[in-house]
Each structure stands twice: as structure tokens, then as C-alpha cells.
PDB file of N, CA, C and O in Angstrom:
ATOM      1  N   MET A   1       8.372 -23.625  -5.561  1.00  0.00           N
ATOM      2  CA  MET A   1       7.619 -22.420  -5.396  1.00  0.00           C
ATOM      3  C   MET A   1       8.485 -21.212  -5.202  1.00  0.00           C
ATOM      4  O   MET A   1       8.102 -20.113  -5.601  1.00  0.00           O
ATOM      5  N   ALA A   2       9.689 -21.383  -4.575  1.00  0.00           N
ATOM      6  CA  ALA A   2      10.551 -20.221  -4.426  1.00  0.00           C
ATOM      7  C   ALA A   2      11.200 -19.730  -5.736  1.00  0.00           C
ATOM      8  O   ALA A   2      11.663 -18.596  -5.855  1.00  0.00           O
ATOM      9  N   GLU A   3      11.202 -20.685  -6.734  1.00  0.00           N
ATOM     10  CA  GLU A   3      11.679 -20.241  -8.102  1.00  0.00           C
ATOM     11  C   GLU A   3      10.746 -19.317  -8.800  1.00  0.00           C
ATOM     12  O   GLU A   3      11.188 -18.489  -9.596  1.00  0.00           O
ATOM     13  N   GLU A   4       9.407 -19.425  -8.525  1.00  0.00           N
ATOM     14  CA  GLU A   4       8.450 -18.626  -9.190  1.00  0.00           C
ATOM     15  C   GLU A   4       8.311 -17.208  -8.530  1.00  0.00           C
ATOM     16  O   GLU A   4       7.770 -16.292  -9.149  1.00  0.00           O
ATOM     17  N   THR A   5       8.764 -17.058  -7.380  1.00  0.00           N
ATOM     18  CA  THR A   5       8.677 -15.744  -6.708  1.00  0.00           C
ATOM     19  C   THR A   5       9.405 -14.652  -7.364  1.00  0.00           C
ATOM     20  O   THR A   5       8.803 -13.603  -7.591  1.00  0.00           O
ATOM     21  N   PRO A   6      10.707 -14.797  -7.710  1.00  0.00           N
ATOM     22  CA  PRO A   6      11.388 -13.608  -8.397  1.00  0.00           C
ATOM     23  C   PRO A   6      10.708 -13.283  -9.753  1.00  0.00           C
ATOM     24  O   PRO A   6      10.577 -12.123 -10.143  1.00  0.00           O
ATOM     25  N   ASN A   7      10.271 -14.393 -10.471  1.00  0.00           N
ATOM     26  CA  ASN A   7       9.675 -14.187 -11.744  1.00  0.00           C
ATOM     27  C   ASN A   7       8.312 -13.474 -11.562  1.00  0.00           C
ATOM     28  O   ASN A   7       7.955 -12.614 -12.368  1.00  0.00           O
ATOM     29  N   ALA A   8       7.560 -13.829 -10.512  1.00  0.00           N
ATOM     30  CA  ALA A   8       6.279 -13.127 -10.238  1.00  0.00           C
ATOM     31  C   ALA A   8       6.474 -11.750  -9.835  1.00  0.00           C
ATOM     32  O   ALA A   8       5.699 -10.872 -10.214  1.00  0.00           O
ATOM     33  N   GLU A   9       7.526 -11.501  -9.042  1.00  0.00           N
ATOM     34  CA  GLU A   9       7.846 -10.046  -8.599  1.00  0.00           C
ATOM     35  C   GLU A   9       8.287  -9.277  -9.803  1.00  0.00           C
ATOM     36  O   GLU A   9       7.892  -8.118  -9.929  1.00  0.00           O
ATOM     37  N   ALA A  10       9.058  -9.809 -10.684  1.00  0.00           N
ATOM     38  CA  ALA A  10       9.503  -8.995 -11.897  1.00  0.00           C
ATOM     39  C   ALA A  10       8.218  -8.732 -12.776  1.00  0.00           C
ATOM     40  O   ALA A  10       8.030  -7.628 -13.287  1.00  0.00           O
ATOM     41  N   TYR A  11       7.445  -9.662 -12.916  1.00  0.00           N
ATOM     42  CA  TYR A  11       6.254  -9.527 -13.786  1.00  0.00           C
ATOM     43  C   TYR A  11       5.368  -8.397 -13.157  1.00  0.00           C
ATOM     44  O   TYR A  11       4.949  -7.481 -13.865  1.00  0.00           O
ATOM     45  N   TRP A  12       5.101  -8.470 -11.879  1.00  0.00           N
ATOM     46  CA  TRP A  12       4.320  -7.454 -11.157  1.00  0.00           C
ATOM     47  C   TRP A  12       4.919  -6.015 -11.295  1.00  0.00           C
ATOM     48  O   TRP A  12       4.216  -5.032 -11.529  1.00  0.00           O
ATOM     49  N   LYS A  13       6.247  -5.973 -11.134  1.00  0.00           N
ATOM     50  CA  LYS A  13       6.886  -4.719 -11.248  1.00  0.00           C
ATOM     51  C   LYS A  13       6.817  -4.095 -12.680  1.00  0.00           C
ATOM     52  O   LYS A  13       6.656  -2.886 -12.848  1.00  0.00           O
ATOM     53  N   ALA A  14       6.948  -4.986 -13.693  1.00  0.00           N
ATOM     54  CA  ALA A  14       6.773  -4.517 -15.118  1.00  0.00           C
ATOM     55  C   ALA A  14       5.369  -4.133 -15.307  1.00  0.00           C
ATOM     56  O   ALA A  14       5.136  -3.153 -16.015  1.00  0.00           O
ATOM     57  N   ASN A  15       4.407  -4.779 -14.766  1.00  0.00           N
ATOM     58  CA  ASN A  15       2.994  -4.419 -14.928  1.00  0.00           C
ATOM     59  C   ASN A  15       2.707  -3.092 -14.254  1.00  0.00           C
ATOM     60  O   ASN A  15       2.001  -2.255 -14.815  1.00  0.00           O
ATOM     61  N   LEU A  16       3.251  -2.883 -13.039  1.00  0.00           N
ATOM     62  CA  LEU A  16       2.958  -1.589 -12.394  1.00  0.00           C
ATOM     63  C   LEU A  16       3.700  -0.436 -13.160  1.00  0.00           C
ATOM     64  O   LEU A  16       3.213   0.694 -13.213  1.00  0.00           O
ATOM     65  N   ARG A  17       4.806  -0.736 -13.706  1.00  0.00           N
ATOM     66  CA  ARG A  17       5.540   0.292 -14.510  1.00  0.00           C
ATOM     67  C   ARG A  17       4.687   0.713 -15.657  1.00  0.00           C
ATOM     68  O   ARG A  17       4.508   1.900 -15.930  1.00  0.00           O
ATOM     69  N   LEU A  18       4.155  -0.288 -16.334  1.00  0.00           N
ATOM     70  CA  LEU A  18       3.269  -0.022 -17.581  1.00  0.00           C
ATOM     71  C   LEU A  18       2.000   0.704 -17.143  1.00  0.00           C
ATOM     72  O   LEU A  18       1.596   1.650 -17.818  1.00  0.00           O
ATOM     73  N   ILE A  19       1.359   0.315 -16.059  1.00  0.00           N
ATOM     74  CA  ILE A  19       0.252   1.027 -15.628  1.00  0.00           C
ATOM     75  C   ILE A  19       0.490   2.449 -15.289  1.00  0.00           C
ATOM     76  O   ILE A  19      -0.261   3.336 -15.694  1.00  0.00           O
ATOM     77  N   THR A  20       1.603   2.689 -14.497  1.00  0.00           N
ATOM     78  CA  THR A  20       2.028   4.058 -14.178  1.00  0.00           C
ATOM     79  C   THR A  20       2.276   4.842 -15.385  1.00  0.00           C
ATOM     80  O   THR A  20       1.771   5.959 -15.502  1.00  0.00           O
ATOM     81  N   GLY A  21       3.000   4.348 -16.265  1.00  0.00           N
ATOM     82  CA  GLY A  21       3.250   5.094 -17.501  1.00  0.00           C
ATOM     83  C   GLY A  21       2.027   5.563 -18.261  1.00  0.00           C
ATOM     84  O   GLY A  21       1.932   6.706 -18.707  1.00  0.00           O
ATOM     85  N   CYS A  22       1.053   4.589 -18.397  1.00  0.00           N
ATOM     86  CA  CYS A  22      -0.280   4.893 -18.959  1.00  0.00           C
ATOM     87  C   CYS A  22      -1.029   6.006 -18.279  1.00  0.00           C
ATOM     88  O   CYS A  22      -1.585   6.914 -18.897  1.00  0.00           O
ATOM     89  N   LEU A  23      -1.012   5.882 -16.967  1.00  0.00           N
ATOM     90  CA  LEU A  23      -1.752   6.879 -16.171  1.00  0.00           C
ATOM     91  C   LEU A  23      -1.087   8.262 -16.258  1.00  0.00           C
ATOM     92  O   LEU A  23      -1.774   9.284 -16.238  1.00  0.00           O
ATOM     93  N   VAL A  24       0.212   8.290 -16.352  1.00  0.00           N
ATOM     94  CA  VAL A  24       0.916   9.621 -16.478  1.00  0.00           C
ATOM     95  C   VAL A  24       0.606  10.204 -17.832  1.00  0.00           C
ATOM     96  O   VAL A  24       0.442  11.420 -17.923  1.00  0.00           O
ATOM     97  N   VAL A  25       0.511   9.404 -18.920  1.00  0.00           N
ATOM     98  CA  VAL A  25       0.168   9.963 -20.166  1.00  0.00           C
ATOM     99  C   VAL A  25      -1.258  10.471 -20.163  1.00  0.00           C
ATOM    100  O   VAL A  25      -1.540  11.563 -20.655  1.00  0.00           O
ATOM    101  N   TRP A  26      -2.170   9.663 -19.598  1.00  0.00           N
ATOM    102  CA  TRP A  26      -3.582  10.027 -19.477  1.00  0.00           C
ATOM    103  C   TRP A  26      -3.729  11.317 -18.703  1.00  0.00           C
ATOM    104  O   TRP A  26      -4.464  12.208 -19.130  1.00  0.00           O
ATOM    105  N   ALA A  27      -3.052  11.442 -17.581  1.00  0.00           N
ATOM    106  CA  ALA A  27      -3.201  12.677 -16.777  1.00  0.00           C
ATOM    107  C   ALA A  27      -2.604  13.916 -17.520  1.00  0.00           C
ATOM    108  O   ALA A  27      -3.156  15.015 -17.468  1.00  0.00           O
ATOM    109  N   ALA A  28      -1.454  13.687 -18.212  1.00  0.00           N
ATOM    110  CA  ALA A  28      -0.839  14.828 -18.943  1.00  0.00           C
ATOM    111  C   ALA A  28      -1.736  15.358 -19.998  1.00  0.00           C
ATOM    112  O   ALA A  28      -1.860  16.564 -20.213  1.00  0.00           O
ATOM    113  N   VAL A  29      -2.366  14.417 -20.660  1.00  0.00           N
ATOM    114  CA  VAL A  29      -3.271  14.829 -21.819  1.00  0.00           C
ATOM    115  C   VAL A  29      -4.536  15.397 -21.262  1.00  0.00           C
ATOM    116  O   VAL A  29      -4.918  16.484 -21.695  1.00  0.00           O
ATOM    117  N   SER A  30      -5.236  14.760 -20.330  1.00  0.00           N
ATOM    118  CA  SER A  30      -6.449  15.128 -19.763  1.00  0.00           C
ATOM    119  C   SER A  30      -6.403  16.504 -19.002  1.00  0.00           C
ATOM    120  O   SER A  30      -7.176  17.429 -19.250  1.00  0.00           O
ATOM    121  N   TYR A  31      -5.405  16.539 -18.041  1.00  0.00           N
ATOM    122  CA  TYR A  31      -5.349  17.750 -17.286  1.00  0.00           C
ATOM    123  C   TYR A  31      -4.253  18.800 -17.820  1.00  0.00           C
ATOM    124  O   TYR A  31      -4.424  20.017 -17.756  1.00  0.00           O
ATOM    125  N   GLY A  32      -3.232  18.251 -18.297  1.00  0.00           N
ATOM    126  CA  GLY A  32      -2.231  19.195 -18.823  1.00  0.00           C
ATOM    127  C   GLY A  32      -2.709  19.932 -20.078  1.00  0.00           C
ATOM    128  O   GLY A  32      -2.862  21.153 -20.039  1.00  0.00           O
ATOM    129  N   ALA A  33      -2.944  19.245 -21.163  1.00  0.00           N
ATOM    130  CA  ALA A  33      -3.301  19.832 -22.397  1.00  0.00           C
ATOM    131  C   ALA A  33      -4.725  20.455 -22.386  1.00  0.00           C
ATOM    132  O   ALA A  33      -4.970  21.464 -23.047  1.00  0.00           O
ATOM    133  N   ALA A  34      -5.620  19.858 -21.652  1.00  0.00           N
ATOM    134  CA  ALA A  34      -7.028  20.351 -21.744  1.00  0.00           C
ATOM    135  C   ALA A  34      -7.322  21.434 -20.756  1.00  0.00           C
ATOM    136  O   ALA A  34      -8.196  22.270 -20.987  1.00  0.00           O
ATOM    137  N   ILE A  35      -6.588  21.437 -19.627  1.00  0.00           N
ATOM    138  CA  ILE A  35      -6.972  22.462 -18.550  1.00  0.00           C
ATOM    139  C   ILE A  35      -5.809  23.452 -18.333  1.00  0.00           C
ATOM    140  O   ILE A  35      -5.987  24.667 -18.417  1.00  0.00           O
ATOM    141  N   LEU A  36      -4.591  22.886 -18.046  1.00  0.00           N
ATOM    142  CA  LEU A  36      -3.484  23.777 -17.634  1.00  0.00           C
ATOM    143  C   LEU A  36      -3.034  24.587 -18.907  1.00  0.00           C
ATOM    144  O   LEU A  36      -2.886  25.808 -18.871  1.00  0.00           O
ATOM    145  N   LEU A  37      -2.836  23.867 -19.973  1.00  0.00           N
ATOM    146  CA  LEU A  37      -2.259  24.546 -21.172  1.00  0.00           C
ATOM    147  C   LEU A  37      -3.246  25.173 -22.123  1.00  0.00           C
ATOM    148  O   LEU A  37      -2.868  25.674 -23.182  1.00  0.00           O
ATOM    149  N   ARG A  38      -4.500  25.146 -21.754  1.00  0.00           N
ATOM    150  CA  ARG A  38      -5.597  25.642 -22.675  1.00  0.00           C
ATOM    151  C   ARG A  38      -5.349  27.122 -23.053  1.00  0.00           C
ATOM    152  O   ARG A  38      -5.610  27.442 -24.213  1.00  0.00           O
ATOM    153  N   PRO A  39      -4.891  28.024 -22.232  1.00  0.00           N
ATOM    154  CA  PRO A  39      -4.675  29.427 -22.669  1.00  0.00           C
ATOM    155  C   PRO A  39      -3.558  29.460 -23.757  1.00  0.00           C
ATOM    156  O   PRO A  39      -3.598  30.262 -24.690  1.00  0.00           O
ATOM    157  N   LEU A  40      -2.562  28.550 -23.590  1.00  0.00           N
ATOM    158  CA  LEU A  40      -1.433  28.616 -24.552  1.00  0.00           C
ATOM    159  C   LEU A  40      -1.869  27.926 -25.892  1.00  0.00           C
ATOM    160  O   LEU A  40      -1.293  28.246 -26.932  1.00  0.00           O
ATOM    161  N   LEU A  41      -2.797  27.056 -25.898  1.00  0.00           N
ATOM    162  CA  LEU A  41      -3.158  26.343 -27.051  1.00  0.00           C
ATOM    163  C   LEU A  41      -4.370  27.038 -27.767  1.00  0.00           C
ATOM    164  O   LEU A  41      -4.796  26.589 -28.832  1.00  0.00           O
ATOM    165  N   ALA A  42      -4.902  28.111 -27.180  1.00  0.00           N
ATOM    166  CA  ALA A  42      -6.067  28.751 -27.663  1.00  0.00           C
ATOM    167  C   ALA A  42      -5.869  29.386 -29.135  1.00  0.00           C
ATOM    168  O   ALA A  42      -6.836  29.546 -29.880  1.00  0.00           O
ATOM    169  N   GLY A  43      -4.646  29.711 -29.478  1.00  0.00           N
ATOM    170  CA  GLY A  43      -4.327  30.315 -30.712  1.00  0.00           C
ATOM    171  C   GLY A  43      -4.274  29.361 -31.864  1.00  0.00           C
ATOM    172  O   GLY A  43      -4.286  29.799 -33.014  1.00  0.00           O
ATOM    173  N   ILE A  44      -4.215  28.039 -31.605  1.00  0.00           N
ATOM    174  CA  ILE A  44      -4.045  26.985 -32.668  1.00  0.00           C
ATOM    175  C   ILE A  44      -5.381  26.395 -33.013  1.00  0.00           C
ATOM    176  O   ILE A  44      -6.047  25.785 -32.178  1.00  0.00           O
ATOM    177  N   ALA A  45      -5.773  26.589 -34.284  1.00  0.00           N
ATOM    178  CA  ALA A  45      -7.114  26.177 -34.708  1.00  0.00           C
ATOM    179  C   ALA A  45      -7.002  24.715 -35.142  1.00  0.00           C
ATOM    180  O   ALA A  45      -6.059  24.370 -35.855  1.00  0.00           O
ATOM    181  N   VAL A  46      -7.901  23.872 -34.749  1.00  0.00           N
ATOM    182  CA  VAL A  46      -8.040  22.492 -35.246  1.00  0.00           C
ATOM    183  C   VAL A  46      -9.526  22.247 -35.379  1.00  0.00           C
ATOM    184  O   VAL A  46     -10.260  22.340 -34.396  1.00  0.00           O
ATOM    185  N   GLY A  47      -9.973  21.940 -36.564  1.00  0.00           N
ATOM    186  CA  GLY A  47     -11.361  21.580 -36.883  1.00  0.00           C
ATOM    187  C   GLY A  47     -12.323  22.681 -36.551  1.00  0.00           C
ATOM    188  O   GLY A  47     -13.453  22.404 -36.149  1.00  0.00           O
ATOM    189  N   GLY A  48     -11.912  23.943 -36.707  1.00  0.00           N
ATOM    190  CA  GLY A  48     -12.826  25.047 -36.488  1.00  0.00           C
ATOM    191  C   GLY A  48     -12.833  25.518 -35.097  1.00  0.00           C
ATOM    192  O   GLY A  48     -13.559  26.462 -34.788  1.00  0.00           O
ATOM    193  N   THR A  49     -12.044  24.906 -34.190  1.00  0.00           N
ATOM    194  CA  THR A  49     -12.027  25.328 -32.726  1.00  0.00           C
ATOM    195  C   THR A  49     -10.578  25.418 -32.274  1.00  0.00           C
ATOM    196  O   THR A  49      -9.663  25.043 -33.007  1.00  0.00           O
ATOM    197  N   ASP A  50     -10.382  25.907 -31.090  1.00  0.00           N
ATOM    198  CA  ASP A  50      -9.023  25.944 -30.696  1.00  0.00           C
ATOM    199  C   ASP A  50      -8.476  24.635 -30.175  1.00  0.00           C
ATOM    200  O   ASP A  50      -9.297  23.784 -29.835  1.00  0.00           O
ATOM    201  N   LEU A  51      -7.223  24.382 -30.077  1.00  0.00           N
ATOM    202  CA  LEU A  51      -6.565  23.113 -29.763  1.00  0.00           C
ATOM    203  C   LEU A  51      -6.844  22.755 -28.332  1.00  0.00           C
ATOM    204  O   LEU A  51      -7.028  21.562 -28.093  1.00  0.00           O
ATOM    205  N   GLY A  52      -6.902  23.622 -27.344  1.00  0.00           N
ATOM    206  CA  GLY A  52      -7.190  23.336 -25.995  1.00  0.00           C
ATOM    207  C   GLY A  52      -8.556  22.794 -25.829  1.00  0.00           C
ATOM    208  O   GLY A  52      -8.736  21.785 -25.148  1.00  0.00           O
ATOM    209  N   PHE A  53      -9.591  23.453 -26.454  1.00  0.00           N
ATOM    210  CA  PHE A  53     -10.945  22.820 -26.430  1.00  0.00           C
ATOM    211  C   PHE A  53     -10.987  21.444 -27.022  1.00  0.00           C
ATOM    212  O   PHE A  53     -11.626  20.528 -26.505  1.00  0.00           O
ATOM    213  N   TRP A  54     -10.257  21.321 -28.170  1.00  0.00           N
ATOM    214  CA  TRP A  54     -10.252  20.027 -28.890  1.00  0.00           C
ATOM    215  C   TRP A  54      -9.693  18.920 -27.924  1.00  0.00           C
ATOM    216  O   TRP A  54     -10.232  17.816 -27.840  1.00  0.00           O
ATOM    217  N   PHE A  55      -8.652  19.256 -27.245  1.00  0.00           N
ATOM    218  CA  PHE A  55      -8.027  18.224 -26.309  1.00  0.00           C
ATOM    219  C   PHE A  55      -9.057  17.963 -25.179  1.00  0.00           C
ATOM    220  O   PHE A  55      -9.151  16.828 -24.711  1.00  0.00           O
ATOM    221  N   ALA A  56      -9.779  18.909 -24.758  1.00  0.00           N
ATOM    222  CA  ALA A  56     -10.713  18.616 -23.629  1.00  0.00           C
ATOM    223  C   ALA A  56     -11.857  17.758 -24.164  1.00  0.00           C
ATOM    224  O   ALA A  56     -12.346  16.870 -23.467  1.00  0.00           O
ATOM    225  N   GLN A  57     -12.272  18.014 -25.366  1.00  0.00           N
ATOM    226  CA  GLN A  57     -13.487  17.280 -25.860  1.00  0.00           C
ATOM    227  C   GLN A  57     -13.220  15.997 -26.522  1.00  0.00           C
ATOM    228  O   GLN A  57     -13.889  15.000 -26.246  1.00  0.00           O
ATOM    229  N   GLN A  58     -12.220  15.980 -27.429  1.00  0.00           N
ATOM    230  CA  GLN A  58     -11.930  14.774 -28.258  1.00  0.00           C
ATOM    231  C   GLN A  58     -10.573  14.177 -28.008  1.00  0.00           C
ATOM    232  O   GLN A  58     -10.458  12.951 -28.007  1.00  0.00           O
ATOM    233  N   GLY A  59      -9.527  14.966 -27.793  1.00  0.00           N
ATOM    234  CA  GLY A  59      -8.233  14.474 -27.682  1.00  0.00           C
ATOM    235  C   GLY A  59      -7.945  13.583 -26.537  1.00  0.00           C
ATOM    236  O   GLY A  59      -7.203  12.613 -26.689  1.00  0.00           O
ATOM    237  N   SER A  60      -8.519  13.875 -25.343  1.00  0.00           N
ATOM    238  CA  SER A  60      -8.315  13.103 -24.180  1.00  0.00           C
ATOM    239  C   SER A  60      -9.122  11.717 -24.397  1.00  0.00           C
ATOM    240  O   SER A  60      -8.690  10.673 -23.909  1.00  0.00           O
ATOM    241  N   ILE A  61     -10.178  11.754 -25.067  1.00  0.00           N
ATOM    242  CA  ILE A  61     -10.913  10.517 -25.274  1.00  0.00           C
ATOM    243  C   ILE A  61     -10.182   9.617 -26.300  1.00  0.00           C
ATOM    244  O   ILE A  61     -10.111   8.402 -26.116  1.00  0.00           O
ATOM    245  N   LEU A  62      -9.672  10.187 -27.320  1.00  0.00           N
ATOM    246  CA  LEU A  62      -8.864   9.456 -28.310  1.00  0.00           C
ATOM    247  C   LEU A  62      -7.598   8.896 -27.723  1.00  0.00           C
ATOM    248  O   LEU A  62      -7.205   7.767 -28.017  1.00  0.00           O
ATOM    249  N   THR A  63      -6.937   9.722 -26.862  1.00  0.00           N
ATOM    250  CA  THR A  63      -5.750   9.287 -26.167  1.00  0.00           C
ATOM    251  C   THR A  63      -6.097   8.130 -25.266  1.00  0.00           C
ATOM    252  O   THR A  63      -5.361   7.144 -25.216  1.00  0.00           O
ATOM    253  N   PHE A  64      -7.247   8.230 -24.523  1.00  0.00           N
ATOM    254  CA  PHE A  64      -7.607   7.101 -23.650  1.00  0.00           C
ATOM    255  C   PHE A  64      -7.850   5.770 -24.437  1.00  0.00           C
ATOM    256  O   PHE A  64      -7.422   4.709 -23.984  1.00  0.00           O
ATOM    257  N   ILE A  65      -8.508   5.828 -25.564  1.00  0.00           N
ATOM    258  CA  ILE A  65      -8.769   4.673 -26.404  1.00  0.00           C
ATOM    259  C   ILE A  65      -7.386   4.161 -26.913  1.00  0.00           C
ATOM    260  O   ILE A  65      -7.146   2.955 -26.865  1.00  0.00           O
ATOM    261  N   GLY A  66      -6.489   5.029 -27.390  1.00  0.00           N
ATOM    262  CA  GLY A  66      -5.176   4.586 -27.801  1.00  0.00           C
ATOM    263  C   GLY A  66      -4.468   3.887 -26.635  1.00  0.00           C
ATOM    264  O   GLY A  66      -3.850   2.837 -26.808  1.00  0.00           O
ATOM    265  N   LEU A  67      -4.565   4.467 -25.491  1.00  0.00           N
ATOM    266  CA  LEU A  67      -3.876   3.779 -24.314  1.00  0.00           C
ATOM    267  C   LEU A  67      -4.428   2.417 -24.028  1.00  0.00           C
ATOM    268  O   LEU A  67      -3.680   1.517 -23.647  1.00  0.00           O
ATOM    269  N   ILE A  68      -5.741   2.231 -24.202  1.00  0.00           N
ATOM    270  CA  ILE A  68      -6.327   0.900 -24.026  1.00  0.00           C
ATOM    271  C   ILE A  68      -5.648  -0.106 -24.988  1.00  0.00           C
ATOM    272  O   ILE A  68      -5.227  -1.176 -24.549  1.00  0.00           O
ATOM    273  N   PHE A  69      -5.538   0.222 -26.276  1.00  0.00           N
ATOM    274  CA  PHE A  69      -4.944  -0.656 -27.199  1.00  0.00           C
ATOM    275  C   PHE A  69      -3.461  -0.873 -26.940  1.00  0.00           C
ATOM    276  O   PHE A  69      -2.963  -1.987 -27.105  1.00  0.00           O
ATOM    277  N   PHE A  70      -2.724   0.208 -26.524  1.00  0.00           N
ATOM    278  CA  PHE A  70      -1.318   0.101 -26.212  1.00  0.00           C
ATOM    279  C   PHE A  70      -1.104  -0.800 -25.004  1.00  0.00           C
ATOM    280  O   PHE A  70      -0.183  -1.616 -24.980  1.00  0.00           O
ATOM    281  N   TYR A  71      -1.965  -0.644 -23.999  1.00  0.00           N
ATOM    282  CA  TYR A  71      -1.845  -1.475 -22.801  1.00  0.00           C
ATOM    283  C   TYR A  71      -2.072  -2.942 -23.091  1.00  0.00           C
ATOM    284  O   TYR A  71      -1.338  -3.785 -22.574  1.00  0.00           O
ATOM    285  N   ALA A  72      -3.104  -3.290 -23.932  1.00  0.00           N
ATOM    286  CA  ALA A  72      -3.338  -4.631 -24.292  1.00  0.00           C
ATOM    287  C   ALA A  72      -2.193  -5.234 -25.120  1.00  0.00           C
ATOM    288  O   ALA A  72      -1.845  -6.398 -24.926  1.00  0.00           O
ATOM    289  N   TRP A  73      -1.618  -4.474 -26.019  1.00  0.00           N
ATOM    290  CA  TRP A  73      -0.509  -4.918 -26.807  1.00  0.00           C
ATOM    291  C   TRP A  73       0.720  -5.181 -25.973  1.00  0.00           C
ATOM    292  O   TRP A  73       1.415  -6.176 -26.176  1.00  0.00           O
ATOM    293  N   LYS A  74       1.004  -4.253 -24.995  1.00  0.00           N
ATOM    294  CA  LYS A  74       2.231  -4.380 -24.125  1.00  0.00           C
ATOM    295  C   LYS A  74       1.990  -5.511 -23.126  1.00  0.00           C
ATOM    296  O   LYS A  74       2.932  -6.222 -22.777  1.00  0.00           O
ATOM    297  N   MET A  75       0.770  -5.693 -22.665  1.00  0.00           N
ATOM    298  CA  MET A  75       0.561  -6.830 -21.740  1.00  0.00           C
ATOM    299  C   MET A  75       0.650  -8.195 -22.413  1.00  0.00           C
ATOM    300  O   MET A  75       1.054  -9.176 -21.788  1.00  0.00           O
ATOM    301  N   ASN A  76       0.283  -8.252 -23.652  1.00  0.00           N
ATOM    302  CA  ASN A  76       0.412  -9.493 -24.384  1.00  0.00           C
ATOM    303  C   ASN A  76       1.922  -9.817 -24.550  1.00  0.00           C
ATOM    304  O   ASN A  76       2.327 -10.970 -24.406  1.00  0.00           O
ATOM    305  N   ARG A  77       2.766  -8.766 -24.862  1.00  0.00           N
ATOM    306  CA  ARG A  77       4.178  -8.928 -24.990  1.00  0.00           C
ATOM    307  C   ARG A  77       4.770  -9.336 -23.643  1.00  0.00           C
ATOM    308  O   ARG A  77       5.646 -10.200 -23.577  1.00  0.00           O
ATOM    309  N   LEU A  78       4.294  -8.720 -22.589  1.00  0.00           N
ATOM    310  CA  LEU A  78       4.801  -8.980 -21.223  1.00  0.00           C
ATOM    311  C   LEU A  78       4.427 -10.418 -20.797  1.00  0.00           C
ATOM    312  O   LEU A  78       5.242 -11.092 -20.167  1.00  0.00           O
ATOM    313  N   ASP A  79       3.242 -10.886 -21.119  1.00  0.00           N
ATOM    314  CA  ASP A  79       2.855 -12.250 -20.835  1.00  0.00           C
ATOM    315  C   ASP A  79       3.732 -13.253 -21.463  1.00  0.00           C
ATOM    316  O   ASP A  79       4.187 -14.212 -20.840  1.00  0.00           O
ATOM    317  N   LYS A  80       3.981 -12.997 -22.816  1.00  0.00           N
ATOM    318  CA  LYS A  80       4.825 -13.928 -23.559  1.00  0.00           C
ATOM    319  C   LYS A  80       6.254 -13.904 -22.996  1.00  0.00           C
ATOM    320  O   LYS A  80       6.916 -14.942 -22.985  1.00  0.00           O
ATOM    321  N   GLN A  81       6.744 -12.754 -22.533  1.00  0.00           N
ATOM    322  CA  GLN A  81       8.121 -12.605 -22.090  1.00  0.00           C
ATOM    323  C   GLN A  81       8.270 -13.468 -20.762  1.00  0.00           C
ATOM    324  O   GLN A  81       9.318 -14.069 -20.526  1.00  0.00           O
ATOM    325  N   PHE A  82       7.190 -13.503 -19.916  1.00  0.00           N
ATOM    326  CA  PHE A  82       7.260 -14.232 -18.697  1.00  0.00           C
ATOM    327  C   PHE A  82       6.629 -15.638 -18.830  1.00  0.00           C
ATOM    328  O   PHE A  82       6.401 -16.323 -17.833  1.00  0.00           O
ATOM    329  N   GLY A  83       6.371 -16.022 -20.005  1.00  0.00           N
ATOM    330  CA  GLY A  83       5.806 -17.383 -20.204  1.00  0.00           C
ATOM    331  C   GLY A  83       4.394 -17.554 -19.784  1.00  0.00           C
ATOM    332  O   GLY A  83       3.989 -18.670 -19.457  1.00  0.00           O
ATOM    333  N   LEU A  84       3.625 -16.517 -19.774  1.00  0.00           N
ATOM    334  CA  LEU A  84       2.171 -16.544 -19.380  1.00  0.00           C
ATOM    335  C   LEU A  84       1.209 -16.396 -20.496  1.00  0.00           C
ATOM    336  O   LEU A  84       0.018 -16.185 -20.266  1.00  0.00           O
ATOM    337  N   GLY A  85       1.724 -16.507 -21.803  1.00  0.00           N
ATOM    338  CA  GLY A  85       0.938 -16.304 -22.946  1.00  0.00           C
ATOM    339  C   GLY A  85      -0.211 -17.320 -23.074  1.00  0.00           C
ATOM    340  O   GLY A  85      -0.174 -18.371 -22.434  1.00  0.00           O
ATOM    341  N   GLU A  86      -1.154 -17.037 -23.834  1.00  0.00           N
ATOM    342  CA  GLU A  86      -2.320 -17.918 -24.027  1.00  0.00           C
ATOM    343  C   GLU A  86      -2.005 -19.131 -24.717  1.00  0.00           C
ATOM    344  O   GLU A  86      -2.887 -19.959 -24.945  1.00  0.00           O
TER     345      GLU A  86
END
């Protein structure tokens, strides 16, 4: 049982690092690009509207969906690395 503890701790730390990274990207896109940087992005046109509005309406959703697939891919690799694959 003592042999599994360091492996479990390393797995948990890697999992938390991955979750934290995903949350930072999500927050940066959702709050940073859509709210805080909107005045700076107002002059850039994308699809007939400004880039700040686009990030608020579409970009943050697409980024979130991308993060879901990225998280699943990375967790599968992490599971295999620690011998927990299916």
C-alpha cells in the first residue's frame, strides 16, 4: 500500500495541474478577451461584428468545448502514464 501512495500523489498533482491550466485558459478567454480587452478588440472585425463581442458570444463557448476535448485527451495520456488506462 505504501508503494501506491507516491504514485497516487503524483497522479493527483498532475491532474490538479491540468485542471488549473484549463481553468486559467477558460478564465483568460471568458473574462480577459470578452470583458477586459473588449475596448481594445472593438476595432477588429470578425464575421460582421467586432472581435470583443465575438469572444463574448462565440469564442468563449468554442474555447470551452476545445478545453473539454483537450482535457479528455490529456487525462487519457495521464491515465496510461500512471498505468490506469482502460
